[in-house]
C-alpha positions as CSV (number, residue, x, y, z in Angstrom):
1,D,263.0,13.3,156.6
2,G,265.3,13.5,153.1
3,V,262.9,12.1,150.9
4,T,260.4,13.8,148.3
5,N,257.7,12.2,146.3
6,L,257.2,13.3,143.0
7,S,255.7,12.6,139.5
8,D,257.7,11.1,136.3
9,I,257.3,14.7,134.9
10,Q,258.6,16.5,138.2
11,V,261.4,13.8,138.4
12,Q,262.9,14.1,134.8
13,K,263.0,18.4,135.7
14,L,264.9,17.5,138.8
15,I,267.3,15.4,136.9
16,E,267.9,18.1,134.3
17,K,268.6,20.6,136.9
18,S,270.0,19.1,139.9
19,A,273.7,19.7,140.7
20,I,273.9,16.5,142.6
21,P,273.1,12.9,142.1
22,V,269.4,11.8,142.0
23,V,268.0,8.7,143.5
24,I,264.8,7.3,142.6
25,D,262.7,4.4,144.0
26,F,260.0,3.6,141.5
27,W,257.6,2.0,143.9
28,A,253.8,1.2,144.7
29,P,251.6,0.7,148.0
30,W,250.6,-2.7,146.9
31,C,254.1,-4.0,146.5
32,G,255.3,-5.9,149.5
33,P,259.2,-5.7,148.8
34,C,258.8,-1.8,148.1
35,R,257.0,-1.3,151.4
36,S,260.0,-3.8,153.5
37,F,262.6,-1.4,151.3
38,A,261.1,1.9,152.4
39,P,262.5,2.1,155.8
40,A,266.2,1.4,154.5
41,F,265.7,4.2,151.6
42,K,264.3,6.6,154.1
43,S,267.4,5.7,156.5
44,T,269.8,6.0,153.9
45,A,268.2,9.5,152.7
46,E,268.8,10.9,156.2
47,E,272.2,9.8,156.3
48,L,273.4,10.9,153.1
49,K,271.5,14.1,152.4
50,G,273.2,16.7,150.6
51,K,275.2,14.3,148.8
52,Y,272.0,12.8,147.1
53,V,268.6,13.9,146.0
54,F,266.2,10.8,147.2
55,V,263.0,10.8,145.6
56,K,260.1,8.2,145.2
57,V,257.8,7.7,142.2
58,N,254.5,6.0,143.1
59,T,254.0,4.1,139.6
60,E,250.6,3.3,140.6
61,D,249.6,7.3,141.0
62,F,251.8,7.8,137.5
63,P,251.6,4.6,135.7
64,E,253.4,6.5,132.6
65,A,256.4,7.0,134.9
66,S,257.3,3.3,133.8
67,Q,257.2,3.7,130.6
68,R,258.9,7.0,130.9
69,F,261.9,5.6,132.8
70,S,261.7,1.9,131.2
71,V,260.7,0.4,134.7
72,R,260.0,-3.1,134.5
73,G,259.4,-4.3,137.7
74,I,259.0,-2.6,141.2
75,P,261.1,-1.7,143.2
76,T,263.2,-0.5,140.8
77,L,266.1,2.0,142.1
78,A,267.9,4.5,139.3
79,L,270.6,6.6,139.6
80,F,271.3,9.7,137.4
81,N,274.3,12.3,137.6
82,Q,274.7,15.1,135.1
83,R,271.4,14.6,133.7
84,Q,272.6,10.6,132.6
85,E,271.5,7.5,134.3
86,K,274.3,5.9,135.8
87,A,273.0,2.8,137.4
88,R,269.6,0.8,137.8
89,Q,269.0,-1.7,140.4
90,S,265.7,-4.1,140.5
91,G,264.6,-5.3,143.6
92,A,264.8,-4.3,147.5
93,L,267.9,-4.3,149.0
94,P,269.5,-4.4,152.8
95,K,270.4,-1.0,153.5
96,D,274.4,-2.0,153.9
97,Y,274.0,-3.1,149.9
98,F,271.9,-0.1,149.1
99,V,274.8,2.4,150.7
100,N,277.4,0.5,148.8
101,W,275.6,0.7,145.6
102,L,275.7,4.0,145.6
103,K,279.1,4.8,146.7
104,S,280.2,2.4,144.1
105,T,278.4,3.5,141.1
106,L,280.0,7.0,141.2
107,D,283.4,6.0,141.9
């Protein structure tokens, strides 16, 4: 489906090696906005597959992820390109806003 679930350590390795931008959704199963955003994230991942790598990190299963990536609230979206964080967005977004955010960030 274009989305991979990873730990914070796996994400760090991916960021360091990926030739294309990495989009991370920091979320938790108990978070209502996280669950409501999940379909938009999945749909966007399918639509933009090959242009970005889409990853979800469950902050409940990997609480150290919040500390490692300075996540203060969830959902938080982070975009990394060429090993550097290029943008961050807190809160759930409608799909069209999410797609526009991704595309405008790397322009």
